[in-house]
C-alpha positions in Angstrom: 12.6 18.7 19.0 8.9 17.8 18.2 7.7 14.2 17.9 7.5 14.6 14.1 11.0 15.9 13.9 12.1 12.9 16.1 10.2 10.5 13.9 11.6 12.1 10.6 15.2 11.7 12.3 14.5 8.0 13.2 13.3 7.4 9.7 16.3 8.9 8.0 18.5 6.7 10.3 16.7 3.6 9.4 17.1 4.5 5.8 20.6 5.1 5.9 21.3 1.7 7.8 18.9 -0.1 5.4 20.9 1.3 2.3 24.1 0.0 4.0 22.6 -3.4 4.0 21.1 -3.5 7.4 18.3 -6.1 7.1 16.7 -5.3 10.4 16.5 -1.7 9.6 14.7 -2.4 6.4 12.4 -4.8 8.2 11.6 -1.9 10.8 10.9 0.4 7.8 8.5 -2.1 6.2 6.7 -3.1 9.6 5.7 0.5 10.1 3.6 0.4 6.9 2.9 -3.3 6.4 -0.7 -3.0 7.4 -1.5 -0.2 5.2 0.0 -1.8 2.3 -2.0 -4.9 2.9 -5.1 -2.8 3.2 -4.4 -1.3 -0.2 -3.8 -4.8 -1.7 -7.2 -6.0 -0.3 -8.8 -3.0 -1.8 -7.0 -3.2 -5.1 -7.9 -7.0 -5.5 -11.6 -6.5 -5.0 -14.1 -9.4 -4.9 -13.2 -11.0 -8.3 -9.3 -11.4 -7.7 -9.7 -11.7 -4.0 -11.2 -15.1 -4.5 -8.2 -16.4 -6.3 -5.3 -14.5 -4.7 -4.3 -14.2 -1.1 -3.4 -10.4 -0.1 -0.9 -11.6 2.5 0.8 -13.6 -0.3 1.1 -10.6 -2.4 2.5 -8.6 0.6 5.1 -11.2 0.8 6.1 -10.7 -2.9 5.8 -7.0 -2.4 8.3 -7.2 0.5 10.8 -9.4 -1.5 10.6 -7.2 -4.6 11.0 -4.0 -2.6 14.0 -5.5 -0.8 15.7 -6.1 -4.2 14.9 -2.7 -5.6 15.5 -0.7 -2.3 18.8 0.7 -3.6 16.8 2.5 -6.2 14.2 3.9 -3.6 14.4 7.8 -3.4 12.9 9.2 -0.2 10.7 12.2 -1.0 9.4 13.0 2.4 6.7 11.4 4.6 4.6 8.9 3.0 7.0 8.2 0.2 8.0 4.8 1.3 4.4 3.5 1.6 3.5 4.9 -1.7 6.5 3.2 -3.3 5.4 -0.1 -1.9 2.0 0.3 -3.0 3.2 0.8 -6.5 5.3 -2.4 -6.4 2.3 -4.1 -4.9 0.2 -2.9 -7.9 2.7 -4.6 -10.1 2.7 -7.8 -8.2 -1.1 -7.9 -8.6 -1.0 -7.5 -12.4 1.6 -10.4 -12.5 -0.5 -12.6 -10.3 -3.7 -11.8 -12.1 -1.8 -12.7 -15.4 -0.9 -16.2 -14.1 -3.9 -16.6 -11.7 -1.3 -17.3 -8.9 -0.5 -15.4 -5.6 3.1 -15.2 -6.2 5.5 -14.8 -9.3 8.2 -17.5 -9.7 11.7 -16.7 -9.0 14.8 -18.4 -10.1 16.2 -20.9 -7.5 18.3 -19.2 -4.9 16.6 -15.9 -5.1 13.8 -16.5 -2.7 13.9 -14.6 0.5 13.0 -16.2 3.7 9.8 -14.9 5.3 10.9 -12.5 8.0 9.5 -12.0 11.4 7.8 -8.8 10.0 5.8 -11.0 7.6 5.2 -13.7 10.2 3.7 -11.1 12.5 1.5 -9.7 9.9 0.3 -12.9 8.7 -0.5 -13.9 12.1 -2.7 -10.9 12.8 -4.0 -10.3 9.3 -5.4 -13.5 8.2 -8.5 -15.3 9.3 -11.9 -14.1 10.6 -10.9 -13.6 14.1 -7.8 -11.5 13.7 -7.1 -8.1 15.1 -7.1 -6.7 11.6 -10.4 -8.1 10.7 -11.9 -6.8 14.1 -11.0 -3.2 13.3 -14.5 -2.0 12.5 -13.5 1.4 11.2 -11.0 0.0 8.8 -13.5 -2.5 7.4 -16.1 0.3 7.2 -13.5 2.4 5.1 -12.8 -0.6 2.9 -16.5 -1.2 2.3 -17.0 2.6 1.6 -14.2 2.8 -0.9 -15.3 -0.5 -2.7 -18.9 1.1 -2.8 -17.5 4.2 -4.8 -18.2 4.3 -8.5 -15.4 2.6 -10.6 -13.7 5.9 -11.6 -13.9 7.4 -8.1 -12.4 4.2 -6.5 -9.5 4.1 -8.9 -8.7 7.8 -8.5 -8.7 7.4 -4.6 -6.5 4.4 -4.9 -4.1 6.1 -7.2 -4.1 9.4 -5.2 -4.1 8.3 -1.7 -2.1 5.0 -1.7 0.2 5.4 -4.8 0.8 9.1 -4.5 -0.1 10.0 -8.2 -0.4 13.6 -9.1 -3.7 14.9 -10.5 -2.2 15.1 -14.0 -0.9 11.5 -13.6 -4.3 10.2 -12.7 -5.9 12.3 -15.5 -3.7 10.6 -18.0 -4.4 7.1 -16.6 -8.3 7.5 -16.5 -8.3 9.6 -19.8 -10.0 12.5 -18.0 -9.1 16.1 -17.5 -7.4 17.2 -14.3 -10.6 19.3 -13.5 -12.7 16.1 -13.8 -10.2 14.3 -11.6 -10.6 16.9 -8.8 -14.3 16.6 -9.0 -13.9 12.7 -8.8 -11.8 13.1 -5.7 -14.0 15.8 -4.2 -17.1 13.5 -4.5 -15.2 10.5 -3.0 -13.7 12.6 -0.1 -17.3 13.7 0.6 -18.5 10.1 0.5 -15.8 8.8 2.7 -15.9 11.6 5.2 -14.0 11.1 8.5 -13.2 7.4 7.5 -10.4 8.7 5.4 -8.2 9.1 8.6 -8.4 5.4 9.2 -6.6 4.6 6.1 -4.1 7.5 6.5 -5.9 9.2 3.5 -5.9 12.7 4.9 -4.2 14.9 2.4 -4.4 18.3 0.9 -4.4 19.5 -2.7 -7.3 17.5 -4.0 
């Protein structure tokens, strides 16, 4: 059995356990992609909202909302879990931006305790001297994405982090599918080999 097959088998096992209510299995699934989701949240916030909203707090809200919605998650192959989380994170940003707060309010009794997964991410992903911040290539990728034109940046986030189809992006941006392919092509050329840092290698641009 190849390493990919072994990884797929492990993922399916974790999914089955998480669906059965195993919190540890859900945490392990989340921990595998937490840094990438946090990276997406940082990019999506940009400099304007980034000064008002902490990405790590949004990651915690994303974790909590995804935990509640997990019974409705449908596995659709490699990358589907992280794309699902990014979409939830996008909604959390909208809510936080509307209220200029880092977290939406939940009725008493519904709050989830911060798990070891989030404690670990918080410890390594906040502050100027952390391992996350020291990853030069990841920082370069973030800078390169933020330097793209507004439509190119939006197309990249929708395509590579949320897994939207070309047609879905076209409807969202009010452009033709051909125009979206051109946008993504230009963005891919600009980002070059840095795309691999964020797990953005994909086919079918």
